[in-house]
N, C-alpha and C positions, 0 to 999 in steps of 0.2 A: 206184516208188515213188509212191504217190498223194496228194498234201498239198491243204490247203486252205489260200485265202492270206484276210488278215483286214485290212481298211481302218477308219480311224474319222477321225473329226474333229471338234470340239467346235464349239457354235453359234459361239462369240466366234472360232474361226479360220475358221470358214466365212467369215465377215464379212471377217477379214485376209487372206481369200483363198489360205488353204491347200489343197491339192487332192488331192481323192478320185480323178481322175482319171491324178496324177502318181506315186501311193504304185499303182493299179492297176499302172501300166505296167511300175514298178519290179520288183512281185512277178513278173509275168507273165516280165520281159527275164531274173529271176533262175531261176525255173523251166527256161526255157529253156535257162541257161547251165550247172543243174546235171543235166540232163535229169531232171527231175522233173516227172511227170505231174500238171498243174493242174487237178482237178476243178471248182473253185469257190471263187469271189473274193467273200467274204461283206463287206458295208459298210455299217456303222453311222456313220450322219449326224447331227450334232448332239447327240452322245451325250458326255457328261463323261468322262475317263479316271479320274476316283476312284468311277466305278461297274465293281464287279465284273465281270468279263467274262461270268459266265454269267445275268448281269440285265439286261445288252443285248440287243437285237432279235436282230441276230445273231449278237450273241458267245454267245449261248445254242445256238443252230444248230449256231455253231461244235463247243463244247463236246459238244454230242449227236451229231455227226461222230467227234469222238476218240473219245467212250468207246463207240462202236457198234463201233467198228474200222474205221470206213469209207476213212479216211484213217491214213497213215503218218509224216505229217508237216505241221507249219503254217509258214506263211511271213508274217511282216510285215518293214514295212519300218523302222520303229522300236521301241525297246523302251515307250514310252509311248502308243504307238498300241494295244498287246494287254493293258498291266499295270498296276493303280494304282501301282505302287512296285517297285524292285527288288528286295524281301525277296519280293513277290506271285511276280514272274516265277522268282525262285530256286526257291520254293516249287511254284510248277506247273510247273515244269522238272524238277524230282524225281518229281512224281507221275507225269508222261508218261512221263518216261524209262523208268521199271520198267512202264509197257503198250507198251513199243516205239514212243514218238510221239517225233519229234524235232524241235527248234522250230530255224527259220532266220531271223535279223536279219539283214536287208539293207544296214544301215548302224547300227553301232553304235560309234559313235565313230570316225567314217571307216572300220570295216573290218566285212566281210560275219563274220558268225559261224554256224557248223553247228555245233549239239550232237549231232551224232551219233556223233562220235570225242569221246576222253579230251580231246586237245586243244583241242576245240574247247568244249568242257564247261569245261575249265580258262581259256580265254580269256572267256566267257562271265561266270565269276565275277567275274574281275580284272577286267574292263569293267563291272561291274554294282556292282561295289564302288567304283570310281570315280566311277563317274555319281552314285551315294547319295553320295559324301564332296561330290561339288561340289554336290549341291543343298543339300545341307547350309550349305552356305558362304553361298550365295545366299539361305539363310532367314535364315542369321544379319546378310549385310548390310541384307536386309530389315527386320530386326527391328529393327538398329541406327537405320536409317533412318526409321522410323514413332516409337522413342523418342525420335532428334530433333525430327523437326516435332511431335512430344506437348508437349517441353520448350518449345519455341519459342512453344507456341498456334497453330498452325497445323491448317487441317485433316487427316483421314487417313481416305483409303478413294476411291473416285471419286464422280465429281460425278454427280446421276441423269439424265438425261434432262428437260427444261423449265428447267435451271437452269446456270449460268455460277459460276464462282468470283469472287467478290470480290478486290478489288487487295488487299484486307488480307490474303488465302489463309486466312480463316477461315470466313467469310457464304458464302452462296451467294444470288445473285440471279436474279430471276425470267428465262429467255429467252422474249421474245415470242412469235418466231416457233414457237420449240419446244412452248410453252404452248397455242398453234393447235391444233397437231398434237395434244398429248393431248388436248383436247376433242373433236378427233373420233375417238381412237382409243377413250375412253368412250362414246361416242354409237354407234360400232359395236358393241362388248362388249355394252353396255345393249340393242340389238337382236338377241342374241344369234350376232353372228359369231362363227366361232373363231379363233384368233391368226393361223393361217396366212391367212387369208382377211383378217384386218386387215392384217398386210404387206404382201400382195400388193395390197391396196387404195392403200396407202401409199406402195409402188411404184412402183405406176399414175399415181398424180397427183405424183408427182416430189420426193415430202419425203424429205429426206435423214434418216439414220439418227445417232445421236449424232457419231460419228467420220467421219458423211457417207457411207456406203457404203448398200448396201441393204439393207434391212428382213429380218427374219428373224422366227420365229415366237417365237424365244427372247430377241430385243431388243423385242416387244413386251411378251412376258410379264412381262421386267423393268422396264419403263416402266411397266406398269401395278402393278407390285410396290411398288415404290418410290415410286409415288407415292398408295398407299393404296387401291389399287381390285386386282377381282378377277384375276388373272392366272392363273386353272387353266385347262387343258384348250386 
């Protein structure tokens, strides 16, 4: 059986240390264990999971490989690496199944799922439903938290780069060092520098990002956008 592996991390996950290398290693180890011929491992770095698979650069290549019959299986580490939601996953699996394409998920709630068998497809359906229910509970808890903060008159949402949250929990106060960094970012952008080039320069100068880690182009874009500058490209 020929298979393609697929890995993905978002910009924020890259900052927080989520490793593409770990995903690749897990996929290769799984393929070896299952005696699957892994013809390619496609990687989307800095891509949101909310974007459809076919609209991601490497995800599009994966879909094309499946559609052309070049592979008979797809291997991912976790459900959210490949799909926008559990519903998206089930719908895709149903389409792939008709084409003889099997989905393998290395870690689905602590279990490996092989959708080539009826038992595997049943397990996938059950685990997907459980994951969707848990996500629903998380959303409910988050909504309750937002309602409580709103009722208390406290700020809702992330504090943008260049500012700190005041002691009253409501207002923002300028962060002097971050404001200086924003001036540099704006200057570099005005000179026509790309987001990636700006991130590289900030890291070169040892200027930390919002949470103290290195800058990515996504963080530069966010800093520009939240401060009313041009954050595209």
